[in-house]
C-alpha positions in Angstrom: -93.0 -54.2 -69.6 -93.7 -56.4 -66.6 -91.0 -56.9 -64.0 -91.5 -60.6 -64.3 -90.4 -62.2 -67.6 -91.3 -65.7 -68.7 -88.8 -68.3 -69.6 -89.2 -70.2 -72.9 -90.6 -73.2 -71.1 -93.4 -71.0 -69.9 -92.2 -70.9 -66.2 -92.0 -67.4 -64.8 -88.5 -66.2 -64.1 -87.5 -64.4 -60.9 -88.6 -60.7 -60.6 -85.9 -58.3 -61.8 -84.5 -56.1 -59.1 -83.1 -52.7 -60.1 -79.3 -52.4 -59.8 -77.6 -49.9 -57.6 -76.8 -47.7 -60.6 -80.5 -47.1 -61.0 -80.8 -45.3 -57.7 -79.8 -41.6 -57.3 -77.5 -41.2 -54.3 -79.3 -39.2 -51.5 -78.9 -38.1 -47.9 -81.2 -40.8 -46.7 -79.3 -43.5 -48.5 -76.0 -42.2 -47.1 -77.4 -42.1 -43.6 -78.7 -45.6 -43.9 -75.2 -46.8 -45.0 -73.5 -44.9 -42.1 -76.1 -46.1 -39.7 -75.1 -49.7 -40.5 -71.4 -48.8 -40.3 -71.8 -47.2 -37.0 -73.6 -50.2 -35.6 -70.6 -52.4 -36.5 -68.2 -49.8 -35.1 -70.1 -49.9 -31.8 -69.2 -53.5 -31.5 -65.5 -52.5 -31.6 -66.1 -49.7 -29.1 -67.8 -52.1 -26.7 -64.8 -54.4 -27.0 -62.5 -51.5 -26.1 -64.7 -50.8 -23.1 -64.5 -54.4 -22.0 -60.7 -54.3 -22.4 -60.6 -51.2 -20.2 -62.7 -52.8 -17.6 -60.7 -56.1 -17.6 -57.4 -54.1 -17.3 -58.8 -52.3 -14.3 -59.6 -55.5 -12.6 -56.2 -57.1 -13.7 -54.1 -54.6 -11.8 -52.3 -51.3 -11.8 -49.7 -52.2 -14.6 -52.4 -53.5 -17.0 -54.6 -50.5 -16.3 -51.8 -48.0 -16.8 -51.0 -49.6 -20.2 -54.5 -49.3 -21.4 -54.8 -45.8 -20.0 -51.6 -44.9 -21.9 -53.1 -46.0 -25.2 -56.5 -44.3 -24.6 -54.5 -41.1 -23.6 -52.4 -41.2 -26.8 -53.4 -39.3 -30.0 -54.6 -42.5 -31.7 -56.5 -43.6 -28.5 -58.2 -40.1 -28.3 -59.1 -40.3 -32.0 -60.6 -43.8 -31.5 -62.6 -42.7 -28.5 -63.8 -39.6 -30.4 -64.9 -41.8 -33.3 -66.7 -44.1 -30.8 -68.5 -41.2 -29.3 -69.6 -40.0 -32.7 -70.7 -43.5 -33.7 -72.7 -43.8 -30.6 -74.5 -40.4 -31.1 -75.0 -41.0 -34.8 -76.5 -44.5 -34.3 -78.8 -43.3 -31.6 -80.1 -40.4 -33.7 -80.5 -42.7 -36.6 -82.5 -45.0 -34.4 -84.7 -42.1 -33.3 -85.2 -41.2 -37.0 -86.4 -44.7 -37.8 -88.6 -44.7 -34.8 -90.3 -41.5 -36.1 -90.7 -43.2 -39.5 -92.1 -46.3 -37.8 -94.8 -44.2 -36.3 -95.7 -43.1 -39.8 -94.4 -39.5 -39.4 -92.3 -37.4 -41.6 -92.3 -39.7 -44.5 -92.5 -36.9 -47.2 -89.3 -36.5 -49.2 -88.4 -33.1 -47.8 -88.9 -34.3 -44.2 -86.8 -37.4 -44.8 -84.0 -35.3 -46.2 -84.3 -32.9 -43.2 -84.2 -35.8 -40.7 -81.1 -37.2 -42.5 -79.3 -33.9 -42.3 -80.3 -33.4 -38.6 -79.0 -36.9 -37.9 -75.5 -36.0 -39.3 -75.3 -32.5 -38.0 -76.8 -33.4 -34.6 -74.4 -36.3 -34.1 -71.4 -34.1 -34.8 -72.7 -31.3 -32.5 -73.5 -33.8 -29.7 -70.1 -35.4 -30.0 -68.2 -32.1 -29.8 -70.5 -31.1 -26.8 -69.8 -34.4 -25.1 -66.1 -34.0 -25.4 -66.3 -30.3 -24.3 -68.2 -31.3 -21.2 -66.0 -34.4 -20.6 -62.8 -32.3 -20.8 -64.2 -29.5 -18.6 -65.2 -32.0 -15.9 -61.8 -33.7 -16.1 
């Protein structure tokens, strides 16, 4: 059966697209979704960075308030998530760059790159925080 059906009047209908239920969930699909989510999260993180810089320019009281938030458990959790989103999005971009060069397009290589993106982003996030806290 063709993916283009005809209407009774003889005019061709629009091509039928497969529904999401047709696809089997995979690592590459998950990493694609997470890559988009981290891209949106980076906007929020950039806004937090701008708030921090503006508070530094606004004076000691303003800066101390923002520093208090970033030093709280919630603030540290947000900063940790921002760090992970930054690493994950960067590694996802490198993964897409590799694919754009026509490399590692076979199914097993795509799955391996997706796993490396996730595991690498977690490892680099933890390493970043260990180094950051050691320098502090």
